[in-house]
PDB file of the backbone (N, CA, C, O) and the ligand in Angstrom, with CONECT records:
HET     ZN  A 101       1
ATOM      1  N   MET A   1      -4.948   1.601  11.724  1.00  0.00           N
ATOM      2  CA  MET A   1      -3.555   1.355  11.722  1.00  0.00           C
ATOM      3  C   MET A   1      -2.792   1.849  12.985  1.00  0.00           C
ATOM      4  O   MET A   1      -2.704   2.990  13.440  1.00  0.00           O
ATOM      5  N   ASN A   2      -2.343   0.854  13.358  1.00  0.00           N
ATOM      6  CA  ASN A   2      -1.713   1.565  15.028  1.00  0.00           C
ATOM      7  C   ASN A   2      -0.075   1.730  14.771  1.00  0.00           C
ATOM      8  O   ASN A   2       0.748   1.353  15.605  1.00  0.00           O
ATOM      9  N   THR A   3       0.285   2.352  13.491  1.00  0.00           N
ATOM     10  CA  THR A   3       1.518   2.704  13.327  1.00  0.00           C
ATOM     11  C   THR A   3       1.835   4.209  13.822  1.00  0.00           C
ATOM     12  O   THR A   3       0.919   4.955  14.168  1.00  0.00           O
ATOM     13  N   THR A   4       3.094   4.579  13.832  1.00  0.00           N
ATOM     14  CA  THR A   4       3.264   5.850  14.333  1.00  0.00           C
ATOM     15  C   THR A   4       3.347   6.859  13.228  1.00  0.00           C
ATOM     16  O   THR A   4       3.271   8.065  13.464  1.00  0.00           O
ATOM     17  N   PHE A   5       3.465   6.493  12.320  1.00  0.00           N
ATOM     18  CA  PHE A   5       3.643   7.719  11.165  1.00  0.00           C
ATOM     19  C   PHE A   5       2.022   8.402  10.994  1.00  0.00           C
ATOM     20  O   PHE A   5       0.912   7.874  11.065  1.00  0.00           O
ATOM     21  N   ASP A   6       2.374   9.537  10.788  1.00  0.00           N
ATOM     22  CA  ASP A   6       1.133  10.417  10.731  1.00  0.00           C
ATOM     23  C   ASP A   6       0.765  10.612   8.958  1.00  0.00           C
ATOM     24  O   ASP A   6       1.407  11.179   8.075  1.00  0.00           O
ATOM     25  N   PRO A   7      -0.479   9.908   8.927  1.00  0.00           N
ATOM     26  CA  PRO A   7      -0.822   9.803   7.369  1.00  0.00           C
ATOM     27  C   PRO A   7      -1.234  11.289   6.768  1.00  0.00           C
ATOM     28  O   PRO A   7      -1.424  11.529   5.575  1.00  0.00           O
ATOM     29  N   ALA A   8      -1.307  12.006   7.595  1.00  0.00           N
ATOM     30  CA  ALA A   8      -1.714  13.372   7.049  1.00  0.00           C
ATOM     31  C   ALA A   8      -0.459  14.027   6.500  1.00  0.00           C
ATOM     32  O   ALA A   8      -0.555  14.945   5.685  1.00  0.00           O
ATOM     33  N   THR A   9       0.562  13.637   6.871  1.00  0.00           N
ATOM     34  CA  THR A   9       1.936  14.243   6.417  1.00  0.00           C
ATOM     35  C   THR A   9       3.044  13.466   5.945  1.00  0.00           C
ATOM     36  O   THR A   9       4.147  13.947   5.688  1.00  0.00           O
ATOM     37  N   THR A  10       2.672  12.016   5.814  1.00  0.00           N
ATOM     38  CA  THR A  10       3.559  11.216   5.368  1.00  0.00           C
ATOM     39  C   THR A  10       2.815  10.491   3.942  1.00  0.00           C
ATOM     40  O   THR A  10       1.717   9.935   3.943  1.00  0.00           O
ATOM     41  N   PRO A  11       3.449  10.610   3.112  1.00  0.00           N
ATOM     42  CA  PRO A  11       2.553  10.186   1.817  1.00  0.00           C
ATOM     43  C   PRO A  11       2.771   8.569   1.771  1.00  0.00           C
ATOM     44  O   PRO A  11       3.840   7.974   1.907  1.00  0.00           O
ATOM     45  N   VAL A  12       1.544   8.044   1.554  1.00  0.00           N
ATOM     46  CA  VAL A  12       1.588   6.443   1.544  1.00  0.00           C
ATOM     47  C   VAL A  12       1.129   6.097   0.080  1.00  0.00           C
ATOM     48  O   VAL A  12       0.528   6.840  -0.696  1.00  0.00           O
ATOM     49  N   CYS A  13       1.562   4.751  -0.133  1.00  0.00           N
ATOM     50  CA  CYS A  13       1.129   4.202  -1.560  1.00  0.00           C
ATOM     51  C   CYS A  13      -0.461   4.187  -1.563  1.00  0.00           C
ATOM     52  O   CYS A  13      -1.170   3.871  -0.607  1.00  0.00           O
ATOM     53  N   GLN A  14      -0.850   4.559  -2.727  1.00  0.00           N
ATOM     54  CA  GLN A  14      -2.482   4.714  -3.003  1.00  0.00           C
ATOM     55  C   GLN A  14      -2.963   3.479  -3.338  1.00  0.00           C
ATOM     56  O   GLN A  14      -4.150   3.428  -3.659  1.00  0.00           O
ATOM     57  N   SER A  15      -2.159   2.217  -3.338  1.00  0.00           N
ATOM     58  CA  SER A  15      -2.711   0.867  -3.627  1.00  0.00           C
ATOM     59  C   SER A  15      -2.584   0.201  -2.391  1.00  0.00           C
ATOM     60  O   SER A  15      -3.622  -0.352  -2.026  1.00  0.00           O
ATOM     61  N   CYS A  16      -1.544   0.085  -1.588  1.00  0.00           N
ATOM     62  CA  CYS A  16      -1.342  -0.864  -0.140  1.00  0.00           C
ATOM     63  C   CYS A  16      -1.360  -0.133   1.011  1.00  0.00           C
ATOM     64  O   CYS A  16      -1.635  -0.616   2.110  1.00  0.00           O
ATOM     65  N   GLY A  17      -1.038   1.178   0.784  1.00  0.00           N
ATOM     66  CA  GLY A  17      -1.119   2.023   2.224  1.00  0.00           C
ATOM     67  C   GLY A  17       0.357   1.931   2.754  1.00  0.00           C
ATOM     68  O   GLY A  17       0.564   2.354   3.891  1.00  0.00           O
ATOM     69  N   MET A  18       1.210   1.509   2.160  1.00  0.00           N
ATOM     70  CA  MET A  18       2.595   1.719   2.899  1.00  0.00           C
ATOM     71  C   MET A  18       3.163   3.038   2.955  1.00  0.00           C
ATOM     72  O   MET A  18       3.139   3.759   1.957  1.00  0.00           O
ATOM     73  N   PRO A  19       3.667   3.409   4.031  1.00  0.00           N
ATOM     74  CA  PRO A  19       4.374   4.849   4.112  1.00  0.00           C
ATOM     75  C   PRO A  19       5.413   4.834   3.092  1.00  0.00           C
ATOM     76  O   PRO A  19       6.197   3.899   2.934  1.00  0.00           O
ATOM     77  N   LEU A  20       5.384   6.042   2.320  1.00  0.00           N
ATOM     78  CA  LEU A  20       6.616   6.089   1.417  1.00  0.00           C
ATOM     79  C   LEU A  20       7.639   7.173   2.047  1.00  0.00           C
ATOM     80  O   LEU A  20       7.606   8.367   1.748  1.00  0.00           O
ATOM     81  N   THR A  21       8.485   6.637   2.895  1.00  0.00           N
ATOM     82  CA  THR A  21       9.564   7.579   3.566  1.00  0.00           C
ATOM     83  C   THR A  21      10.831   7.520   2.912  1.00  0.00           C
ATOM     84  O   THR A  21      11.604   8.425   3.224  1.00  0.00           O
ATOM     85  N   GLN A  22      11.285   6.586   1.987  1.00  0.00           N
ATOM     86  CA  GLN A  22      12.703   6.557   1.259  1.00  0.00           C
ATOM     87  C   GLN A  22      12.281   6.729  -0.231  1.00  0.00           C
ATOM     88  O   GLN A  22      11.350   6.141  -0.781  1.00  0.00           O
ATOM     89  N   PRO A  23      13.173   7.688  -0.818  1.00  0.00           N
ATOM     90  CA  PRO A  23      13.009   7.585  -2.339  1.00  0.00           C
ATOM     91  C   PRO A  23      12.917   6.414  -3.085  1.00  0.00           C
ATOM     92  O   PRO A  23      12.164   6.273  -4.047  1.00  0.00           O
ATOM     93  N   ASP A  24      13.852   5.384  -2.548  1.00  0.00           N
ATOM     94  CA  ASP A  24      13.802   4.033  -3.125  1.00  0.00           C
ATOM     95  C   ASP A  24      12.594   3.200  -2.998  1.00  0.00           C
ATOM     96  O   ASP A  24      12.461   2.178  -3.671  1.00  0.00           O
ATOM     97  N   GLN A  25      11.637   3.640  -2.087  1.00  0.00           N
ATOM     98  CA  GLN A  25      10.234   3.161  -2.148  1.00  0.00           C
ATOM     99  C   GLN A  25       9.202   3.634  -3.124  1.00  0.00           C
ATOM    100  O   GLN A  25       8.071   3.162  -3.239  1.00  0.00           O
ATOM    101  N   LEU A  26       9.726   4.631  -3.824  1.00  0.00           N
ATOM    102  CA  LEU A  26       8.635   5.144  -4.718  1.00  0.00           C
ATOM    103  C   LEU A  26       8.354   4.342  -5.829  1.00  0.00           C
ATOM    104  O   LEU A  26       9.291   3.639  -6.207  1.00  0.00           O
ATOM    105  N   GLY A  27       7.277   4.266  -6.461  1.00  0.00           N
ATOM    106  CA  GLY A  27       6.920   3.498  -7.582  1.00  0.00           C
ATOM    107  C   GLY A  27       7.584   4.012  -8.842  1.00  0.00           C
ATOM    108  O   GLY A  27       8.382   4.943  -8.736  1.00  0.00           O
ATOM    109  N   ARG A  28       7.314   3.472 -10.055  1.00  0.00           N
ATOM    110  CA  ARG A  28       7.896   4.093 -11.383  1.00  0.00           C
ATOM    111  C   ARG A  28       6.693   4.243 -12.208  1.00  0.00           C
ATOM    112  O   ARG A  28       5.708   3.521 -12.055  1.00  0.00           O
ATOM    113  N   HIS A  29       6.767   5.163 -13.069  1.00  0.00           N
ATOM    114  CA  HIS A  29       5.831   5.221 -14.258  1.00  0.00           C
ATOM    115  C   HIS A  29       6.611   4.466 -15.545  1.00  0.00           C
ATOM    116  O   HIS A  29       7.834   4.331 -15.558  1.00  0.00           O
ATOM    117  N   ALA A  30       5.980   4.127 -16.322  1.00  0.00           N
ATOM    118  CA  ALA A  30       6.210   3.004 -17.517  1.00  0.00           C
ATOM    119  C   ALA A  30       7.564   3.736 -17.950  1.00  0.00           C
ATOM    120  O   ALA A  30       8.384   2.856 -18.213  1.00  0.00           O
ATOM    121  N   ASP A  31       8.090   4.960 -18.117  1.00  0.00           N
ATOM    122  CA  ASP A  31       9.130   5.542 -18.707  1.00  0.00           C
ATOM    123  C   ASP A  31      10.353   5.441 -17.557  1.00  0.00           C
ATOM    124  O   ASP A  31      11.478   5.867 -17.815  1.00  0.00           O
ATOM    125  N   GLY A  32      10.053   4.900 -16.402  1.00  0.00           N
ATOM    126  CA  GLY A  32      11.270   4.708 -15.303  1.00  0.00           C
ATOM    127  C   GLY A  32      11.221   5.979 -14.230  1.00  0.00           C
ATOM    128  O   GLY A  32      11.945   5.994 -13.234  1.00  0.00           O
ATOM    129  N   THR A  33      10.458   6.844 -14.488  1.00  0.00           N
ATOM    130  CA  THR A  33      10.639   7.951 -13.640  1.00  0.00           C
ATOM    131  C   THR A  33       9.779   7.686 -12.437  1.00  0.00           C
ATOM    132  O   THR A  33       8.784   6.962 -12.467  1.00  0.00           O
ATOM    133  N   PRO A  34      10.208   8.293 -11.418  1.00  0.00           N
ATOM    134  CA  PRO A  34       9.448   7.771 -10.006  1.00  0.00           C
ATOM    135  C   PRO A  34       7.871   8.411 -10.010  1.00  0.00           C
ATOM    136  O   PRO A  34       7.623   9.558 -10.380  1.00  0.00           O
ATOM    137  N   ASN A  35       6.972   7.552  -9.579  1.00  0.00           N
ATOM    138  CA  ASN A  35       5.727   7.869  -9.303  1.00  0.00           C
ATOM    139  C   ASN A  35       5.497   7.687  -7.738  1.00  0.00           C
ATOM    140  O   ASN A  35       5.418   6.660  -7.064  1.00  0.00           O
ATOM    141  N   PRO A  36       5.407   9.166  -7.356  1.00  0.00           N
ATOM    142  CA  PRO A  36       5.184   9.344  -5.669  1.00  0.00           C
ATOM    143  C   PRO A  36       3.936   8.763  -5.256  1.00  0.00           C
ATOM    144  O   PRO A  36       3.783   8.624  -4.042  1.00  0.00           O
ATOM    145  N   GLU A  37       2.893   8.349  -6.127  1.00  0.00           N
ATOM    146  CA  GLU A  37       1.442   8.042  -5.876  1.00  0.00           C
ATOM    147  C   GLU A  37       1.519   6.470  -5.250  1.00  0.00           C
ATOM    148  O   GLU A  37       0.671   6.068  -4.454  1.00  0.00           O
ATOM    149  N   TYR A  38       2.572   5.694  -5.686  1.00  0.00           N
ATOM    150  CA  TYR A  38       2.581   4.279  -5.354  1.00  0.00           C
ATOM    151  C   TYR A  38       3.826   3.789  -4.982  1.00  0.00           C
ATOM    152  O   TYR A  38       4.789   4.284  -5.568  1.00  0.00           O
ATOM    153  N   CYS A  39       4.072   2.784  -4.001  1.00  0.00           N
ATOM    154  CA  CYS A  39       5.091   2.127  -3.688  1.00  0.00           C
ATOM    155  C   CYS A  39       5.822   1.355  -4.839  1.00  0.00           C
ATOM    156  O   CYS A  39       5.129   1.070  -5.816  1.00  0.00           O
ATOM    157  N   VAL A  40       7.154   0.977  -4.840  1.00  0.00           N
ATOM    158  CA  VAL A  40       7.825   0.292  -5.833  1.00  0.00           C
ATOM    159  C   VAL A  40       7.301  -1.271  -6.097  1.00  0.00           C
ATOM    160  O   VAL A  40       7.449  -1.879  -7.158  1.00  0.00           O
ATOM    161  N   TYR A  41       6.791  -1.675  -5.147  1.00  0.00           N
ATOM    162  CA  TYR A  41       6.075  -3.177  -4.931  1.00  0.00           C
ATOM    163  C   TYR A  41       4.843  -3.332  -5.696  1.00  0.00           C
ATOM    164  O   TYR A  41       4.591  -4.377  -6.295  1.00  0.00           O
ATOM    165  N   CYS A  42       3.901  -2.096  -5.690  1.00  0.00           N
ATOM    166  CA  CYS A  42       2.793  -2.255  -6.268  1.00  0.00           C
ATOM    167  C   CYS A  42       2.889  -1.712  -7.836  1.00  0.00           C
ATOM    168  O   CYS A  42       2.186  -1.999  -8.805  1.00  0.00           O
ATOM    169  N   CYS A  43       3.948  -0.881  -7.726  1.00  0.00           N
ATOM    170  CA  CYS A  43       3.930   0.028  -9.356  1.00  0.00           C
ATOM    171  C   CYS A  43       5.382   0.152  -9.864  1.00  0.00           C
ATOM    172  O   CYS A  43       5.941   1.240 -10.001  1.00  0.00           O
ATOM    173  N   PRO A  44       5.992  -1.126 -10.152  1.00  0.00           N
ATOM    174  CA  PRO A  44       7.347  -1.054 -10.563  1.00  0.00           C
ATOM    175  C   PRO A  44       7.542  -0.627 -11.806  1.00  0.00           C
ATOM    176  O   PRO A  44       8.651  -0.216 -12.148  1.00  0.00           O
ATOM    177  N   GLU A  45       6.238  -0.673 -12.859  1.00  0.00           N
ATOM    178  CA  GLU A  45       6.734  -0.273 -14.017  1.00  0.00           C
ATOM    179  C   GLU A  45       5.376   0.401 -14.667  1.00  0.00           C
ATOM    180  O   GLU A  45       4.963   0.024 -15.764  1.00  0.00           O
ATOM    181  N   GLY A  46       4.736   1.396 -13.925  1.00  0.00           N
ATOM    182  CA  GLY A  46       3.756   2.024 -14.582  1.00  0.00           C
ATOM    183  C   GLY A  46       2.305   1.588 -14.200  1.00  0.00           C
ATOM    184  O   GLY A  46       1.962   0.406 -14.216  1.00  0.00           O
ATOM    185  N   GLU A  47       1.471   2.617 -13.854  1.00  0.00           N
ATOM    186  CA  GLU A  47       0.147   2.387 -13.632  1.00  0.00           C
ATOM    187  C   GLU A  47      -0.693   1.230 -14.442  1.00  0.00           C
ATOM    188  O   GLU A  47      -1.526   0.456 -13.971  1.00  0.00           O
ATOM    189  N   GLU A  48      -0.272   1.328 -15.683  1.00  0.00           N
ATOM    190  CA  GLU A  48      -0.942   0.515 -16.642  1.00  0.00           C
ATOM    191  C   GLU A  48      -0.547  -0.798 -16.560  1.00  0.00           C
ATOM    192  O   GLU A  48      -1.196  -1.621 -17.206  1.00  0.00           O
ATOM    193  N   LYS A  49       0.585  -1.238 -15.756  1.00  0.00           N
ATOM    194  CA  LYS A  49       0.723  -2.578 -15.623  1.00  0.00           C
ATOM    195  C   LYS A  49       0.418  -3.257 -14.106  1.00  0.00           C
ATOM    196  O   LYS A  49       0.814  -4.355 -13.714  1.00  0.00           O
ATOM    197  N   MET A  50      -0.498  -2.165 -13.287  1.00  0.00           N
ATOM    198  CA  MET A  50      -0.862  -2.780 -12.119  1.00  0.00           C
ATOM    199  C   MET A  50      -2.304  -3.647 -12.278  1.00  0.00           C
ATOM    200  O   MET A  50      -3.350  -3.283 -12.815  1.00  0.00           O
ATOM    201  N   THR A  51      -1.974  -4.935 -11.609  1.00  0.00           N
ATOM    202  CA  THR A  51      -3.250  -5.753 -11.946  1.00  0.00           C
ATOM    203  C   THR A  51      -3.903  -6.219 -10.320  1.00  0.00           C
ATOM    204  O   THR A  51      -3.526  -5.817  -9.220  1.00  0.00           O
ATOM    205  N   GLY A  52      -4.702  -6.934 -10.565  1.00  0.00           N
ATOM    206  CA  GLY A  52      -5.286  -7.636  -9.073  1.00  0.00           C
ATOM    207  C   GLY A  52      -6.489  -6.784  -8.554  1.00  0.00           C
ATOM    208  O   GLY A  52      -6.898  -5.714  -9.006  1.00  0.00           O
ATOM    209  N   THR A  53      -6.895  -7.413  -7.638  1.00  0.00           N
ATOM    210  CA  THR A  53      -8.178  -6.724  -7.044  1.00  0.00           C
ATOM    211  C   THR A  53      -8.062  -6.512  -5.647  1.00  0.00           C
ATOM    212  O   THR A  53      -7.241  -7.130  -4.969  1.00  0.00           O
ATOM    213  N   LEU A  54      -8.820  -5.696  -5.197  1.00  0.00           N
ATOM    214  CA  LEU A  54      -8.684  -5.186  -3.621  1.00  0.00           C
ATOM    215  C   LEU A  54      -8.588  -6.438  -2.781  1.00  0.00           C
ATOM    216  O   LEU A  54      -7.714  -6.527  -1.919  1.00  0.00           O
ATOM    217  N   GLU A  55      -9.616  -7.588  -3.043  1.00  0.00           N
ATOM    218  CA  GLU A  55      -9.202  -8.922  -2.287  1.00  0.00           C
ATOM    219  C   GLU A  55      -8.080  -9.317  -2.167  1.00  0.00           C
ATOM    220  O   GLU A  55      -7.671  -9.654  -1.056  1.00  0.00           O
ATOM    221  N   GLU A  56      -7.235  -9.382  -3.353  1.00  0.00           N
ATOM    222  CA  GLU A  56      -6.021  -9.853  -3.797  1.00  0.00           C
ATOM    223  C   GLU A  56      -5.025  -9.139  -2.879  1.00  0.00           C
ATOM    224  O   GLU A  56      -4.248  -9.747  -2.143  1.00  0.00           O
ATOM    225  N   MET A  57      -5.105  -7.745  -2.979  1.00  0.00           N
ATOM    226  CA  MET A  57      -3.971  -6.953  -2.238  1.00  0.00           C
ATOM    227  C   MET A  57      -4.262  -7.029  -0.456  1.00  0.00           C
ATOM    228  O   MET A  57      -3.396  -6.895   0.408  1.00  0.00           O
ATOM    229  N   ILE A  58      -5.405  -7.224  -0.285  1.00  0.00           N
ATOM    230  CA  ILE A  58      -5.772  -7.379   1.241  1.00  0.00           C
ATOM    231  C   ILE A  58      -5.031  -8.822   1.620  1.00  0.00           C
ATOM    232  O   ILE A  58      -4.268  -8.878   2.584  1.00  0.00           O
ATOM    233  N   ASP A  59      -5.304  -9.946   0.819  1.00  0.00           N
ATOM    234  CA  ASP A  59      -4.830 -11.192   0.965  1.00  0.00           C
ATOM    235  C   ASP A  59      -3.036 -11.324   1.297  1.00  0.00           C
ATOM    236  O   ASP A  59      -2.443 -12.012   2.127  1.00  0.00           O
ATOM    237  N   PHE A  60      -2.517 -10.336   0.249  1.00  0.00           N
ATOM    238  CA  PHE A  60      -1.129 -10.233   0.145  1.00  0.00           C
ATOM    239  C   PHE A  60      -0.632  -9.487   1.243  1.00  0.00           C
ATOM    240  O   PHE A  60       0.399  -9.818   1.828  1.00  0.00           O
ATOM    241  N   CYS A  61      -1.492  -8.234   1.639  1.00  0.00           N
ATOM    242  CA  CYS A  61      -1.004  -7.452   2.929  1.00  0.00           C
ATOM    243  C   CYS A  61      -0.976  -7.950   4.240  1.00  0.00           C
ATOM    244  O   CYS A  61      -0.105  -7.601   5.037  1.00  0.00           O
ATOM    245  N   VAL A  62      -1.888  -8.758   4.522  1.00  0.00           N
ATOM    246  CA  VAL A  62      -2.103  -9.275   5.772  1.00  0.00           C
ATOM    247  C   VAL A  62      -1.082  -9.835   6.401  1.00  0.00           C
ATOM    248  O   VAL A  62      -0.677  -9.405   7.481  1.00  0.00           O
ATOM    249  N   PRO A  63      -0.494 -10.984   5.710  1.00  0.00           N
ATOM    250  CA  PRO A  63       0.861 -11.834   6.388  1.00  0.00           C
ATOM    251  C   PRO A  63       1.875 -10.777   6.366  1.00  0.00           C
ATOM    252  O   PRO A  63       2.606 -10.646   7.349  1.00  0.00           O
ATOM    253  N   VAL A  64       1.995 -10.015   5.355  1.00  0.00           N
ATOM    254  CA  VAL A  64       3.181  -9.163   5.369  1.00  0.00           C
ATOM    255  C   VAL A  64       3.009  -8.269   6.613  1.00  0.00           C
ATOM    256  O   VAL A  64       3.916  -8.333   7.443  1.00  0.00           O
ATOM    257  N   GLU A  65       2.059  -7.514   6.836  1.00  0.00           N
ATOM    258  CA  GLU A  65       1.809  -6.596   8.009  1.00  0.00           C
ATOM    259  C   GLU A  65       1.947  -7.267   9.309  1.00  0.00           C
ATOM    260  O   GLU A  65       2.543  -6.676  10.210  1.00  0.00           O
ATOM    261  N   VAL A  66       1.462  -8.436   9.502  1.00  0.00           N
ATOM    262  CA  VAL A  66       1.524  -9.260  10.643  1.00  0.00           C
ATOM    263  C   VAL A  66       3.026  -9.310  10.896  1.00  0.00           C
ATOM    264  O   VAL A  66       3.515  -8.797  11.902  1.00  0.00           O
ATOM    265  N   LYS A  67       3.816  -9.993   9.885  1.00  0.00           N
ATOM    266  CA  LYS A  67       5.058 -10.023  10.031  1.00  0.00           C
ATOM    267  C   LYS A  67       6.011  -8.964  10.489  1.00  0.00           C
ATOM    268  O   LYS A  67       6.981  -9.142  11.225  1.00  0.00           O
ATOM    269  N   LEU A  68       5.595  -7.805   9.941  1.00  0.00           N
ATOM    270  CA  LEU A  68       6.190  -6.490  10.254  1.00  0.00           C
ATOM    271  C   LEU A  68       5.803  -6.125  11.615  1.00  0.00           C
ATOM    272  O   LEU A  68       6.335  -5.195  12.221  1.00  0.00           O
ATOM    273  N   GLY A  69       4.831  -6.897  12.117  1.00  0.00           N
ATOM    274  CA  GLY A  69       4.703  -6.275  13.645  1.00  0.00           C
ATOM    275  C   GLY A  69       3.689  -5.262  13.684  1.00  0.00           C
ATOM    276  O   GLY A  69       3.446  -4.795  14.797  1.00  0.00           O
ATOM    277  N   LEU A  70       2.990  -4.785  12.613  1.00  0.00           N
ATOM    278  CA  LEU A  70       1.959  -3.879  12.668  1.00  0.00           C
ATOM    279  C   LEU A  70       0.837  -4.094  13.049  1.00  0.00           C
ATOM    280  O   LEU A  70       0.103  -3.147  13.331  1.00  0.00           O
ATOM    281  N   PHE A  71       0.360  -5.562  13.170  1.00  0.00           N
ATOM    282  CA  PHE A  71      -0.818  -6.097  13.809  1.00  0.00           C
ATOM    283  C   PHE A  71      -0.541  -7.249  14.547  1.00  0.00           C
ATOM    284  O   PHE A  71       0.255  -8.061  14.074  1.00  0.00           O
ATOM    285  N   PRO A  72      -1.078  -7.457  15.647  1.00  0.00           N
ATOM    286  CA  PRO A  72      -0.823  -8.865  16.308  1.00  0.00           C
ATOM    287  C   PRO A  72      -1.132 -10.001  15.933  1.00  0.00           C
ATOM    288  O   PRO A  72      -0.446 -10.968  16.263  1.00  0.00           O
ATOM    289  N   ASP A  73      -2.261 -10.126  15.143  1.00  0.00           N
ATOM    290  CA  ASP A  73      -2.496 -11.356  14.382  1.00  0.00           C
ATOM    291  C   ASP A  73      -3.525 -11.046  13.019  1.00  0.00           C
ATOM    292  O   ASP A  73      -4.089  -9.979  12.776  1.00  0.00           O
ATOM    293  N   GLU A  74      -3.584 -12.272  12.243  1.00  0.00           N
ATOM    294  CA  GLU A  74      -4.249 -11.976  10.825  1.00  0.00           C
ATOM    295  C   GLU A  74      -5.723 -11.398  10.908  1.00  0.00           C
ATOM    296  O   GLU A  74      -6.076 -10.515  10.127  1.00  0.00           O
ATOM    297  N   PRO A  75      -6.519 -11.879  11.805  1.00  0.00           N
ATOM    298  CA  PRO A  75      -7.814 -11.306  11.723  1.00  0.00           C
ATOM    299  C   PRO A  75      -7.737  -9.742  12.128  1.00  0.00           C
ATOM    300  O   PRO A  75      -8.480  -8.978  11.512  1.00  0.00           O
ATOM    301  N   SER A  76      -6.995  -9.288  12.995  1.00  0.00           N
ATOM    302  CA  SER A  76      -6.974  -7.979  13.288  1.00  0.00           C
ATOM    303  C   SER A  76      -6.407  -7.108  12.015  1.00  0.00           C
ATOM    304  O   SER A  76      -6.981  -6.097  11.611  1.00  0.00           O
ATOM    305  N   ALA A  77      -5.294  -7.598  11.482  1.00  0.00           N
ATOM    306  CA  ALA A  77      -4.877  -6.941  10.375  1.00  0.00           C
ATOM    307  C   ALA A  77      -5.876  -7.150   8.909  1.00  0.00           C
ATOM    308  O   ALA A  77      -5.745  -6.412   7.932  1.00  0.00           O
ATOM    309  N   ARG A  78      -6.584  -7.960   8.955  1.00  0.00           N
ATOM    310  CA  ARG A  78      -7.694  -7.988   7.829  1.00  0.00           C
ATOM    311  C   ARG A  78      -8.817  -7.327   8.076  1.00  0.00           C
ATOM    312  O   ARG A  78      -9.501  -7.018   7.100  1.00  0.00           O
ATOM    313  N   ALA A  79      -9.229  -6.991   9.290  1.00  0.00           N
ATOM    314  CA  ALA A  79     -10.365  -5.957   9.547  1.00  0.00           C
ATOM    315  C   ALA A  79      -9.639  -4.776   9.438  1.00  0.00           C
ATOM    316  O   ALA A  79     -10.299  -3.931   8.834  1.00  0.00           O
ATOM    317  N   ALA A  80      -8.431  -4.341   9.818  1.00  0.00           N
ATOM    318  CA  ALA A  80      -7.987  -2.936   9.578  1.00  0.00           C
ATOM    319  C   ALA A  80      -7.827  -2.650   8.028  1.00  0.00           C
ATOM    320  O   ALA A  80      -8.331  -1.717   7.403  1.00  0.00           O
ATOM    321  N   LEU A  81      -7.037  -3.632   7.562  1.00  0.00           N
ATOM    322  CA  LEU A  81      -6.892  -3.508   5.799  1.00  0.00           C
ATOM    323  C   LEU A  81      -8.245  -3.264   5.199  1.00  0.00           C
ATOM    324  O   LEU A  81      -8.363  -2.525   4.221  1.00  0.00           O
ATOM    325  N   SER A  82      -9.331  -3.900   5.790  1.00  0.00           N
ATOM    326  CA  SER A  82     -10.516  -4.025   4.724  1.00  0.00           C
ATOM    327  C   SER A  82     -11.166  -2.898   4.988  1.00  0.00           C
ATOM    328  O   SER A  82     -12.079  -2.573   4.228  1.00  0.00           O
ATOM    329  N   ALA A  83     -10.807  -2.004   6.205  1.00  0.00           N
ATOM    330  CA  ALA A  83     -11.566  -0.798   6.252  1.00  0.00           C
ATOM    331  C   ALA A  83     -10.547   0.453   5.602  1.00  0.00           C
ATOM    332  O   ALA A  83     -10.987   1.455   5.039  1.00  0.00           O
ATOM    333  N   TYR A  84      -9.373   0.205   5.778  1.00  0.00           N
ATOM    334  CA  TYR A  84      -8.355   1.133   5.369  1.00  0.00           C
ATOM    335  C   TYR A  84      -8.015   1.019   3.818  1.00  0.00           C
ATOM    336  O   TYR A  84      -8.068   2.113   3.256  1.00  0.00           O
ATOM    337  N   LEU A  85      -7.752   0.180   3.174  1.00  0.00           N
ATOM    338  CA  LEU A  85      -7.542   0.041   1.769  1.00  0.00           C
ATOM    339  C   LEU A  85      -8.468   0.587   0.688  1.00  0.00           C
ATOM    340  O   LEU A  85      -8.060   1.024  -0.388  1.00  0.00           O
ATOM    341  N   PRO A  86      -9.979   0.517   1.122  1.00  0.00           N
ATOM    342  CA  PRO A  86     -10.852   1.124   0.197  1.00  0.00           C
ATOM    343  C   PRO A  86     -10.907   2.609  -0.043  1.00  0.00           C
ATOM    344  O   PRO A  86     -11.417   3.132  -1.034  1.00  0.00           O
ATOM    345  N   THR A  87     -10.159   3.428   1.261  1.00  0.00           N
ATOM    346  CA  THR A  87      -9.864   4.668   1.082  1.00  0.00           C
ATOM    347  C   THR A  87      -8.960   5.185   0.240  1.00  0.00           C
ATOM    348  O   THR A  87      -8.948   6.392  -0.004  1.00  0.00           O
ATOM    349  N   LEU A  88      -8.119   4.346  -0.288  1.00  0.00           N
ATOM    350  CA  LEU A  88      -7.021   4.694  -1.106  1.00  0.00           C
ATOM    351  C   LEU A  88      -7.341   4.957  -2.543  1.00  0.00           C
ATOM    352  O   LEU A  88      -8.264   4.367  -3.105  1.00  0.00           O
ATOM    353  N   ARG A  89      -6.573   5.852  -3.148  1.00  0.00           N
ATOM    354  CA  ARG A  89      -7.181   6.334  -4.578  1.00  0.00           C
ATOM    355  C   ARG A  89      -7.254   4.999  -5.562  1.00  0.00           C
ATOM    356  O   ARG A  89      -8.045   5.103  -6.499  1.00  0.00           O
ATOM    357  N   ARG A  90      -6.692   4.055  -5.477  1.00  0.00           N
ATOM    358  CA  ARG A  90      -6.624   3.111  -6.484  1.00  0.00           C
ATOM    359  C   ARG A  90      -7.764   2.487  -6.492  1.00  0.00           C
ATOM    360  O   ARG A  90      -8.225   2.185  -7.592  1.00  0.00           O
ATOM    361  N   TRP A  91      -8.548   2.116  -5.206  1.00  0.00           N
ATOM    362  CA  TRP A  91      -9.693   1.538  -5.015  1.00  0.00           C
ATOM    363  C   TRP A  91     -10.940   2.283  -4.736  1.00  0.00           C
ATOM    364  O   TRP A  91     -11.963   1.648  -4.478  1.00  0.00           O
ATOM    365  N   LYS A  92     -10.945   3.563  -4.765  1.00  0.00           N
ATOM    366  CA  LYS A  92     -12.213   4.346  -4.945  1.00  0.00           C
ATOM    367  C   LYS A  92     -12.736   4.146  -6.279  1.00  0.00           C
ATOM    368  O   LYS A  92     -12.050   3.978  -7.287  1.00  0.00           O
ATOM    369  N   LYS A  93     -13.893   4.172  -6.221  1.00  0.00           N
ATOM    370  CA  LYS A  93     -14.731   3.713  -7.611  1.00  0.00           C
ATOM    371  C   LYS A  93     -15.275   5.258  -7.895  1.00  0.00           C
ATOM    372  O   LYS A  93     -15.989   5.491  -8.870  1.00  0.00           O
TER     373      LYS A  93
HETATM  374 ZN    ZN A 101       2.095  -0.155  -2.458  1.00  0.00          ZN2+
END
């Protein structure tokens, strides 16, 4: 990841790796309280409702992160995400 945030001090979504820098970016538990482990896109209504595979997450994130300017093109984004996302808690076996 060639972003400027420091992953050691900035919490990131444990599903997609998005840095969570604003309270409104936090996910939600099923009862509506904030879930600081995940972003609101991955986890809008509780971890029980989270679906999809790692491959689907990578396919979803690649064009988004290129569009955001985090990567210059899709192959470099896919290579970085394929290495990074499996280190996040949701995808660890
Ligand atoms: Zn997320």
